[in-house]
KOLGUKE-345883 format. One record per residue (C-alpha): residue number from 1; x, y, z. Coordinates in steps of 0.1 Angstrom, whole numbers, plus 5000, padded with zeros to 4 digits. Layout:
<dodrens>
DODREN     k      x      y      z
DODREN   NUM      X      Y      Z
...
</dodrens>
This chain:
<dodrens>
DODREN     k      x      y      z
DODREN     1   4965   4845   4961
DODREN     2   5001   4857   4953
DODREN     3   4990   4870   4920
DODREN     4   4963   4890   4937
DODREN     5   4987   4916   4951
DODREN     6   4982   4949   4934
DODREN     7   5006   4970   4954
DODREN     8   5034   4980   4930
DODREN     9   5014   4974   4898
DODREN    10   5005   5001   4873
DODREN    11   4970   5001   4856
DODREN    12   4973   5020   4823
DODREN    13   4948   5048   4818
DODREN    14   4942   5085   4810
DODREN    15   4918   5094   4839
DODREN    16   4921   5127   4858
DODREN    17   4938   5108   4886
DODREN    18   4964   5093   4862
DODREN    19   4972   5129   4848
DODREN    20   4977   5145   4882
DODREN    21   5013   5154   4892
DODREN    22   5031   5125   4910
DODREN    23   5041   5150   4937
DODREN    24   5004   5157   4945
DODREN    25   4995   5121   4945
DODREN    26   5024   5110   4967
DODREN    27   5015   5139   4992
DODREN    28   4979   5130   4991
DODREN    29   4985   5094   4998
DODREN    30   5009   5101   5028
DODREN    31   4984   5126   5043
DODREN    32   4955   5101   5037
DODREN    33   4975   5073   5058
DODREN    34   4980   5098   5085
DODREN    35   4945   5109   5085
DODREN    36   4932   5073   5088
DODREN    37   4949   5071   5121
DODREN    38   4937   5105   5131
DODREN    39   4901   5095   5125
DODREN    40   4883   5083   5157
DODREN    41   4847   5082   5150
DODREN    42   4821   5070   5124
DODREN    43   4819   5106   5109
DODREN    44   4855   5106   5102
DODREN    45   4855   5072   5085
DODREN    46   4825   5081   5064
DODREN    47   4843   5112   5051
DODREN    48   4874   5092   5045
DODREN    49   4854   5064   5027
DODREN    50   4835   5089   5005
DODREN    51   4868   5105   4994
DODREN    52   4884   5071   4987
DODREN    53   4856   5059   4966
DODREN    54   4854   5092   4948
DODREN    55   4891   5089   4938
DODREN    56   4886   5052   4927
DODREN    57   4857   5064   4905
DODREN    58   4878   5092   4889
DODREN    59   4908   5068   4885
DODREN    60   4886   5044   4864
DODREN    61   4904   5015   4879
DODREN    62   4879   4986   4882
DODREN    63   4867   4979   4916
DODREN    64   4873   4942   4912
DODREN    65   4910   4947   4904
DODREN    66   4914   4970   4934
DODREN    67   4896   4946   4959
DODREN    68   4915   4917   4945
DODREN    69   4947   4929   4964
DODREN    70   4928   4925   4997
DODREN    71   4928   4887   4994
DODREN    72   4965   4886   4999
DODREN    73   4963   4903   5033
DODREN    74   4930   4888   5044
DODREN    75   4949   4868   5071
DODREN    76   4962   4900   5087
DODREN    77   4928   4916   5087
DODREN    78   4913   4884   5101
DODREN    79   4938   4883   5129
DODREN    80   4933   4920   5137
DODREN    81   4896   4913   5141
DODREN    82   4901   4884   5164
DODREN    83   4926   4901   5185
DODREN    84   4906   4933   5191
DODREN    85   4873   4912   5196
DODREN    86   4885   4889   5224
DODREN    87   4913   4910   5240
DODREN    88   4895   4942   5247
DODREN    89   4879   4950   5280
DODREN    90   4845   4967   5282
DODREN    91   4808   4961   5284
DODREN    92   4802   4924   5280
DODREN    93   4779   4913   5251
DODREN    94   4785   4876   5252
DODREN    95   4805   4852   5275
DODREN    96   4812   4816   5274
DODREN    97   4838   4799   5295
DODREN    98   4870   4818   5288
DODREN    99   4857   4836   5258
DODREN   100   4843   4871   5262
DODREN   101   4831   4896   5236
DODREN   102   4827   4932   5246
DODREN   103   4810   4960   5229
DODREN   104   4843   4981   5229
DODREN   105   4861   4951   5214
DODREN   106   4837   4946   5187
DODREN   107   4835   4982   5177
DODREN   108   4873   4986   5177
DODREN   109   4877   4954   5157
DODREN   110   4854   4967   5130
DODREN   111   4870   5002   5128
DODREN   112   4905   4986   5128
DODREN   113   4895   4964   5099
DODREN   114   4879   4992   5079
DODREN   115   4911   5013   5086
DODREN   116   4934   4986   5073
DODREN   117   4912   4980   5042
DODREN   118   4912   5017   5033
DODREN   119   4949   5020   5041
DODREN   120   4957   4992   5016
DODREN   121   4934   5004   4989
DODREN   122   4946   5040   4992
DODREN   123   4983   5031   4990
DODREN   124   4976   5008   4960
DODREN   125   4960   5036   4941
DODREN   126   4992   5055   4941
DODREN   127   5010   5029   4922
DODREN   128   4980   5018   4902
DODREN   129   4976   5054   4888
DODREN   130   5013   5064   4886
DODREN   131   5040   5052   4863
DODREN   132   5073   5040   4879
DODREN   133   5093   5067   4863
DODREN   134   5068   5094   4873
DODREN   135   5069   5079   4909
DODREN   136   5107   5082   4911
DODREN   137   5108   5118   4897
DODREN   138   5079   5129   4921
DODREN   139   5098   5114   4951
DODREN   140   5130   5130   4941
DODREN   141   5115   5164   4936
DODREN   142   5098   5162   4971
DODREN   143   5130   5152   4987
DODREN   144   5152   5176   4967
DODREN   145   5155   5200   4997
DODREN   146   5172   5173   5017
DODREN   147   5199   5171   4991
DODREN   148   5213   5204   5004
DODREN   149   5223   5186   5036
DODREN   150   5238   5156   5020
DODREN   151   5209   5133   5017
DODREN   152   5210   5114   4984
DODREN   153   5174   5121   4974
DODREN   154   5177   5106   4939
DODREN   155   5192   5073   4951
DODREN   156   5166   5070   4978
DODREN   157   5137   5077   4954
DODREN   158   5151   5052   4930
DODREN   159   5155   5025   4956
DODREN   160   5119   5031   4969
DODREN   161   5104   5029   4933
DODREN   162   5124   4997   4924
DODREN   163   5113   4982   4956
DODREN   164   5076   4988   4948
DODREN   165   5080   4980   4912
DODREN   166   5095   4945   4919
DODREN   167   5069   4935   4944
DODREN   168   5047   4920   4916
DODREN   169   5078   4905   4899
DODREN   170   5088   4887   4931
DODREN   171   5053   4875   4937
DODREN   172   5051   4859   4902
DODREN   173   5085   4844   4908
DODREN   174   5073   4830   4941
DODREN   175   5042   4815   4923
DODREN   176   5064   4797   4897
DODREN   177   5085   4783   4925
DODREN   178   5056   4770   4944
DODREN   179   5040   4754   4913
DODREN   180   5073   4738   4904
DODREN   181   5078   4723   4940
DODREN   182   5042   4711   4939
DODREN   183   5049   4694   4906
DODREN   184   5077   4676   4923
DODREN   185   5054   4665   4951
DODREN   186   5059   4690   4977
DODREN   187   5030   4697   5001
DODREN   188   5025   4731   5016
DODREN   189   4990   4727   5031
DODREN   190   4990   4697   5054
DODREN   191   5005   4693   5089
DODREN   192   5009   4716   5118
DODREN   193   5023   4751   5118
DODREN   194   5059   4740   5124
DODREN   195   5056   4715   5096
DODREN   196   5041   4742   5072
DODREN   197   5069   4765   5082
DODREN   198   5095   4738   5074
DODREN   199   5079   4733   5041
DODREN   200   5086   4769   5031
DODREN   201   5123   4763   5031
DODREN   202   5124   4748   4995
DODREN   203   5105   4781   4984
DODREN   204   5126   4806   5003
DODREN   205   5160   4794   4991
DODREN   206   5153   4796   4954
DODREN   207   5134   4829   4959
DODREN   208   5165   4844   4975
DODREN   209   5187   4831   4946
DODREN   210   5162   4845   4920
DODREN   211   5160   4879   4938
DODREN   212   5198   4882   4936
DODREN   213   5198   4872   4900
DODREN   214   5171   4898   4891
DODREN   215   5190   4925   4911
DODREN   216   5223   4916   4892
DODREN   217   5205   4917   4858
DODREN   218   5190   4951   4867
DODREN   219   5224   4965   4878
DODREN   220   5240   4952   4847
DODREN   221   5213   4969   4826
DODREN   222   5216   5002   4843
DODREN   223   5254   5002   4839
DODREN   224   5250   4994   4803
DODREN   225   5228   5025   4799
DODREN   226   5256   5046   4815
DODREN   227   5238   5052   4848
DODREN   228   5260   5067   4874
DODREN   229   5236   5083   4899
DODREN   230   5215   5115   4900
DODREN   231   5245   5138   4895
DODREN   232   5241   5157   4861
DODREN   233   5212   5135   4851
DODREN   234   5186   5150   4828
DODREN   235   5150   5138   4822
DODREN   236   5133   5132   4789
DODREN   237   5099   5144   4805
DODREN   238   5100   5170   4832
DODREN   239   5070   5171   4856
DODREN   240   5051   5203   4858
DODREN   241   5024   5216   4883
DODREN   242   4991   5222   4863
DODREN   243   4957   5238   4871
DODREN   244   4942   5203   4878
DODREN   245   4971   5198   4903
DODREN   246   4961   5230   4921
DODREN   247   4925   5220   4923
DODREN   248   4934   5186   4937
DODREN   249   4957   5203   4962
DODREN   250   4928   5225   4973
DODREN   251   4905   5196   4977
DODREN   252   4932   5177   4998
DODREN   253   4933   5206   5022
DODREN   254   4895   5207   5023
DODREN   255   4895   5170   5031
DODREN   256   4920   5174   5057
DODREN   257   4900   5202   5073
DODREN   258   4869   5179   5074
DODREN   259   4887   5151   5090
DODREN   260   4901   5173   5117
DODREN   261   4865   5188   5122
DODREN   262   4851   5154   5125
DODREN   263   4870   5148   5156
DODREN   264   4849   5176   5173
DODREN   265   4815   5164   5162
DODREN   266   4807   5150   5196
DODREN   267   4805   5114   5184
DODREN   268   4818   5085   5206
DODREN   269   4856   5081   5200
DODREN   270   4871   5049   5187
DODREN   271   4907   5043   5195
</dodrens>
């Protein structure tokens, strides 16, 4: 399951989505996440779903690879379903003793699960189709106006990119530690919740130590390459806004307009 996490990974390719300016993709991802919480009916989710699968098709990233990342957060989606189904008041569909399922709870649970799935896939597409260095440059360019008021835009962009980039690395390290502990007879699956939580201690301590070691190695590597922050730093490849990026921006505005219009289609709202 740990190896199934796709957030932070890059899938090499030369698709139209891969070639887009990183600034366009970052802005589109942020707006898409906001729009998922603006959507409140079936029509809006349908528009968002069509847009998402269109981008997936254009990116040429295999669906199997994308959906593999959902298995790691399945437990979160499952608990979201359970909480919304059983803890929402409304028109009763089924009742047994202290368990009650309502129409509103069932509808909200489905929509919340779909919203979470689309949010995770949409966020993963950003890192899957954008190289880490392009992601850093794009974030820095977008935040560059803030540098005029003293905000270290370059350092913030670099930290965010490193954090995303090392998610897969830390997951692989965790997987190695779990396998090493299991080879020594550790049991992470039996017992109650408290016993399982205690069994994670032999994993967390080596993971923290390994994380600090990786961070130190990265810092030494950056210092060895004379990195001293963003001041006076030049880039080997400058990012430029092309015709395809302008087309993508127009499509993004159109998508945003459709999402806002979907709220006025007279369909029942789902909060």
